[in-house]
C-alpha positions as CSV (number, residue, x, y, z in Angstrom):
1,X,29.9,173.1,96.1
2,X,26.7,171.2,96.7
3,X,26.2,167.9,98.4
4,X,24.6,165.4,96.1
5,X,22.3,163.0,97.9
6,X,22.5,159.5,96.5
7,X,21.4,156.0,97.5
8,X,23.6,154.2,100.0
9,X,24.1,150.7,98.7
10,X,27.1,148.6,100.0
11,X,28.4,145.9,97.7
12,X,30.6,143.3,99.3
13,X,31.9,140.2,97.6
14,X,32.4,136.6,99.0
15,X,35.2,137.2,101.5
16,X,36.9,135.6,104.5
17,X,34.3,136.0,107.3
18,X,36.8,137.0,110.0
19,X,38.2,139.8,107.8
20,X,35.1,141.1,106.0
21,X,34.0,144.7,106.4
22,X,31.0,146.3,105.0
23,X,31.2,149.9,103.8
24,X,28.4,152.1,102.4
25,X,28.5,155.4,100.5
26,X,27.7,158.3,102.8
27,X,28.4,161.2,100.5
28,X,29.4,162.2,97.0
29,X,30.7,165.6,96.0
30,X,31.1,167.1,92.5
31,X,34.1,169.4,92.9
32,X,34.3,170.5,89.3
33,X,34.6,169.2,85.8
34,X,38.4,168.7,85.8
35,X,39.9,165.4,86.9
36,X,40.9,164.9,90.5
37,X,44.3,163.2,90.7
38,X,45.0,163.0,94.5
39,X,43.3,162.8,97.8
40,X,45.0,162.3,101.2
41,X,44.1,162.4,104.9
42,X,46.2,164.4,107.4
43,X,48.1,161.8,109.5
44,X,50.6,164.5,110.8
45,X,48.5,165.9,113.6
46,X,45.9,164.0,115.6
47,X,43.7,167.1,115.9
48,X,43.2,166.9,112.1
49,X,42.9,163.2,111.4
50,X,39.5,163.8,109.8
51,X,40.8,166.6,107.5
52,X,41.8,165.8,103.9
53,X,43.0,167.6,100.8
54,X,42.4,167.1,97.1
55,X,44.1,168.4,94.0
56,X,42.9,168.8,90.4
57,X,43.7,171.3,87.7
58,X,45.1,174.4,89.4
59,X,43.1,174.0,92.6
60,X,43.9,172.6,96.1
61,X,40.9,172.1,98.3
62,X,40.8,171.2,102.0
63,X,37.8,169.3,103.5
64,X,36.7,167.9,106.8
65,X,34.8,164.6,107.4
66,X,32.0,165.2,109.9
67,X,29.5,162.9,111.5
68,X,26.7,161.5,109.4
69,X,28.7,161.4,106.3
70,X,28.9,165.1,106.0
71,X,31.9,166.6,104.1
72,X,32.6,170.3,104.9
73,X,34.8,172.5,102.7
74,X,37.4,174.3,104.8
75,X,39.7,176.1,102.4
76,X,40.3,176.3,98.7
77,X,43.4,177.6,96.8
78,X,43.4,178.5,93.1
79,X,46.9,178.8,91.6
80,X,47.4,182.0,89.6
81,X,48.9,180.0,86.8
82,X,45.8,178.7,84.9
83,X,48.0,176.2,83.0
84,X,49.1,174.5,86.2
85,X,47.8,171.0,86.8
86,X,48.4,169.5,90.2
87,X,48.9,165.7,90.3
88,X,49.9,165.0,93.9
89,X,49.3,166.4,97.4
90,X,50.8,165.6,100.8
91,X,50.7,166.9,104.4
92,X,53.7,168.3,106.3
93,X,54.0,170.7,109.3
94,X,55.9,173.6,110.6
95,X,58.2,173.2,113.6
96,X,55.4,174.7,115.7
97,X,53.1,171.9,114.5
98,X,50.9,174.1,112.2
99,X,49.7,172.1,109.2
100,X,51.2,172.6,105.7
101,X,49.8,171.3,102.4
102,X,52.3,170.4,99.8
103,X,51.2,170.1,96.1
104,X,53.1,169.6,92.9
105,X,52.2,169.1,89.3
106,X,53.0,169.6,85.6
107,X,55.1,172.7,86.0
108,X,57.6,171.1,88.4
109,X,56.8,173.7,91.0
110,X,56.2,172.9,94.7
111,X,53.4,174.8,96.4
112,X,53.6,174.8,100.2
113,X,50.5,176.2,101.8
114,X,50.3,177.1,105.4
115,X,46.8,175.8,106.1
116,X,46.7,177.4,109.6
117,X,47.3,180.9,108.3
118,X,45.6,180.3,104.9
119,X,48.5,181.6,102.9
120,X,51.2,180.4,100.4
121,X,54.3,179.7,102.5
122,X,56.8,179.0,99.7
123,X,57.1,178.5,95.9
124,X,60.2,176.4,94.9
125,X,61.3,173.7,92.6
126,X,60.6,170.1,93.7
127,X,63.5,168.7,95.7
128,X,64.0,167.6,99.3
129,X,63.2,170.8,101.1
130,X,63.2,172.1,104.7
131,X,59.7,173.6,104.6
132,X,60.5,175.8,107.7
133,X,63.6,177.5,106.3
134,X,62.9,177.2,102.6
135,X,66.2,175.5,101.9
136,X,66.8,172.8,99.2
137,X,68.8,170.2,101.1
138,X,69.3,167.3,98.8
139,X,68.7,166.5,95.1
140,X,68.3,162.9,94.3
141,X,69.4,162.8,90.7
142,X,72.4,162.0,88.5
143,X,74.2,158.9,87.3
144,X,72.1,156.5,89.3
145,X,68.9,158.5,89.3
146,X,65.6,158.0,87.5
147,X,65.6,158.3,83.8
148,X,62.0,159.5,83.5
149,X,59.4,161.3,85.5
150,X,59.1,160.4,89.2
151,X,55.6,159.5,90.2
152,X,55.7,158.5,93.9
153,X,58.0,158.9,96.9
154,X,57.7,157.4,100.4
155,X,59.7,157.8,103.6
156,X,60.6,154.6,105.5
157,X,58.3,154.3,108.6
158,X,61.2,153.7,111.0
159,X,64.5,154.4,109.2
160,X,64.6,158.1,109.1
161,X,67.4,158.1,106.5
162,X,65.7,155.9,103.8
163,X,63.2,156.8,101.1
164,X,61.8,154.8,98.1
165,X,60.9,156.4,94.8
166,X,59.3,155.1,91.6
167,X,58.5,156.4,88.2
168,X,58.1,156.2,84.4
169,X,61.5,154.5,84.0
170,X,59.7,151.3,85.3
171,X,62.0,151.1,88.4
172,X,61.8,151.5,92.2
173,X,64.8,153.1,93.7
174,X,65.8,153.1,97.4
175,X,67.9,156.1,98.6
176,X,69.8,156.6,101.8
177,X,70.4,160.0,103.4
178,X,72.5,158.7,106.2
179,X,75.9,160.0,105.0
180,X,74.3,163.3,104.1
181,X,72.3,163.8,107.3
182,X,74.6,166.7,108.4
183,X,73.1,168.7,105.5
184,X,69.6,168.1,106.9
185,X,70.8,169.3,110.4
186,X,72.6,172.3,108.9
187,X,69.4,173.4,107.1
188,X,67.7,174.2,110.4
189,X,70.5,176.5,111.7
190,X,71.4,178.1,108.3
191,X,71.4,181.9,108.7
192,X,72.5,183.0,105.2
193,X,70.2,183.2,102.2
194,X,68.6,179.9,101.3
195,X,70.0,180.1,97.8
196,X,73.5,180.0,99.2
197,X,73.0,176.7,101.1
198,X,75.4,174.0,99.8
199,X,72.7,171.7,98.4
200,X,74.1,168.2,97.9
201,X,73.4,165.9,94.9
202,X,72.8,162.3,95.8
203,X,73.6,160.5,92.6
204,X,73.4,156.8,93.5
205,X,70.6,154.9,95.2
206,X,71.4,152.0,97.4
207,X,69.1,149.7,95.6
208,X,67.4,149.6,92.1
209,X,64.5,147.2,91.5
210,X,62.9,146.3,88.2
211,X,59.8,144.6,89.6
212,X,57.5,145.9,86.9
213,X,57.8,146.2,83.1
214,X,55.8,149.4,82.8
215,X,55.4,152.7,84.6
216,X,55.4,152.3,88.4
217,X,52.9,154.9,89.7
218,X,52.7,154.1,93.4
219,X,55.1,152.7,96.1
220,X,54.8,152.5,99.8
221,X,57.0,150.9,102.6
222,X,55.4,148.1,104.6
223,X,58.0,147.7,107.3
224,X,61.2,146.8,105.4
225,X,59.1,145.4,102.5
226,X,57.7,147.5,99.7
227,X,54.3,147.7,98.0
228,X,54.3,148.9,94.5
229,X,51.9,149.0,91.5
230,X,52.1,149.3,87.8
231,X,49.5,148.6,85.1
232,X,49.3,144.8,85.7
233,X,46.0,144.7,87.6
234,X,47.8,144.0,90.9
235,X,49.7,145.5,93.8
236,X,53.0,143.6,94.5
237,X,54.5,143.1,97.9
238,X,58.3,142.4,97.7
239,X,61.4,142.4,99.7
240,X,64.6,144.2,98.5
241,X,67.7,142.0,99.2
242,X,70.6,144.4,99.0
243,X,74.3,143.5,98.4
244,X,76.3,145.2,101.2
245,X,79.4,145.4,99.1
246,X,77.7,146.5,95.8
247,X,75.4,149.5,96.4
248,X,72.5,149.6,94.0
249,X,72.7,145.9,93.3
250,X,70.7,143.1,94.8
251,X,67.7,140.8,94.2
252,X,64.0,141.0,94.8
253,X,61.8,138.4,96.5
254,X,58.2,138.6,95.5
255,X,56.2,137.9,98.7
256,X,52.6,138.1,97.5
257,X,50.3,139.9,95.1
258,X,46.9,141.7,95.6
259,X,44.8,141.4,92.5
260,X,42.9,144.5,91.3
261,X,40.7,143.7,88.2
262,X,40.4,146.3,85.4
263,X,43.3,148.3,86.8
264,X,45.5,148.3,83.7
265,X,45.9,152.1,83.2
266,X,48.6,154.1,84.9
267,X,48.2,156.8,87.5
268,X,45.9,154.9,89.8
269,X,47.3,155.1,93.4
270,X,46.5,153.0,96.4
271,X,46.4,154.2,100.1
272,X,46.7,152.6,103.5
273,X,45.4,153.3,107.0
274,X,47.9,154.7,109.5
275,X,49.0,151.3,110.8
276,X,49.2,149.7,107.4
277,X,46.6,147.1,108.3
278,X,44.8,147.5,105.0
279,X,45.2,149.0,101.5
280,X,42.4,150.5,99.3
281,X,42.7,151.0,95.6
282,X,40.3,152.0,92.8
283,X,40.2,150.8,89.2
284,X,39.2,152.3,85.8
285,X,35.5,151.3,86.3
286,X,35.0,153.2,89.5
287,X,35.2,150.2,91.9
288,X,37.3,150.0,95.1
289,X,39.1,146.9,96.4
290,X,40.2,146.8,100.0
291,X,42.9,144.2,101.0
292,X,44.2,143.1,104.4
293,X,47.9,143.6,104.5
294,X,48.8,141.6,107.5
295,X,47.7,138.2,106.3
296,X,49.1,135.5,104.1
297,X,47.7,134.5,101.7
298,X,46.1,137.8,100.9
299,X,42.5,138.4,102.2
300,X,40.1,140.9,100.6
301,X,38.3,142.9,103.2
302,X,35.7,144.5,100.9
303,X,34.8,145.2,97.2
304,X,33.0,148.5,96.8
305,X,30.9,149.6,93.9
306,X,28.0,151.9,93.2
307,X,25.8,152.3,90.1
308,X,26.8,156.0,89.8
309,X,30.5,155.4,90.2
310,X,31.8,154.6,86.7
311,X,34.8,156.9,86.3
312,X,38.4,155.9,86.8
313,X,39.5,156.3,90.5
314,X,42.8,158.1,90.4
315,X,43.6,157.8,94.1
316,X,42.0,156.6,97.4
317,X,42.5,157.8,100.9
318,X,42.0,155.7,104.0
319,X,41.3,157.4,107.3
320,X,43.6,156.8,110.4
321,X,41.7,153.7,111.5
322,X,40.4,152.6,108.1
323,X,36.8,153.3,108.9
324,X,36.4,155.9,106.1
325,X,37.6,155.5,102.5
326,X,37.7,158.4,100.1
327,X,38.2,158.3,96.4
328,X,38.8,161.0,93.8
329,X,37.8,160.4,90.2
330,X,38.5,161.3,86.6
331,X,35.0,163.0,86.4
332,X,35.8,165.4,89.2
333,X,33.8,163.6,91.9
334,X,34.8,162.7,95.5
335,X,33.2,159.7,97.1
336,X,33.0,158.9,100.8
337,X,32.5,155.3,102.1
338,X,32.1,154.6,105.8
339,X,32.3,151.2,107.5
340,X,28.9,149.8,108.6
341,X,28.8,149.0,112.3
342,X,28.1,145.3,112.9
343,X,26.2,144.0,115.9
């Protein structure tokens, strides 16, 4: 995989002076001809904060961001099923701290790769799994579940029991694992075959939100608020107001919106830095918009574009401190932008 040298030309719009950041392109890689659908930094282990993974087609690739804009290829995995197409990737870890890469796609199969030992750790259907024991703990489906494909899931940053999911049924659902937590604990001490574990179905979410009128392809917690995105050229920040006596019911307060021009196709996912100070999102014209998340009204930090970046950006990845932004594109390219130091 060759590094392609290109001109480094930052483009920043008219922004709030105190919030403005300037980024420049420091690298561009052509991974292949197949679209890349996901890119994500490793926030699990501080030793690997500069390591990221991408997925596209039946391939999972691991890279490292080095000084001077260099991107080094560390590992690459080709799935034996040529018809597999991975759409999402995430990081996890073993109980000893070794890094796992989790990828899923069109076949509904979860690949868990032990990146430390460079081998496939497990191959199971997509559910809530204990990646150490190979046990399927909970299945979120049933009477109150999604009615179409699920596109994004996020764990609450401080409430260990709570997750949010969204998908092609146009809804965001909030689930609680609190009353089922004994199943999670039991999964670590289970000594029988994983297939004999009493997997529990969670049929009813504690909140269902219809914030969007089309597919919801990305959702993230921002404290107790939620960021979500559809095909409406914007990211929406909203607060779920649940009814204690009526699980699943409640109201939604729209707090503010972050405009993203030419972002009216689905499967374009945003990303945030570790502390959720900023969000970065691409659009179908190859541009990136970076928004400050801790201000009201919203303040745009940067608008990034390059003459050679014209393909839809399927996902961005912000580094731990937000100083590096990666994007993976429909044309199989990976772009790296680094913040320019100001005097």
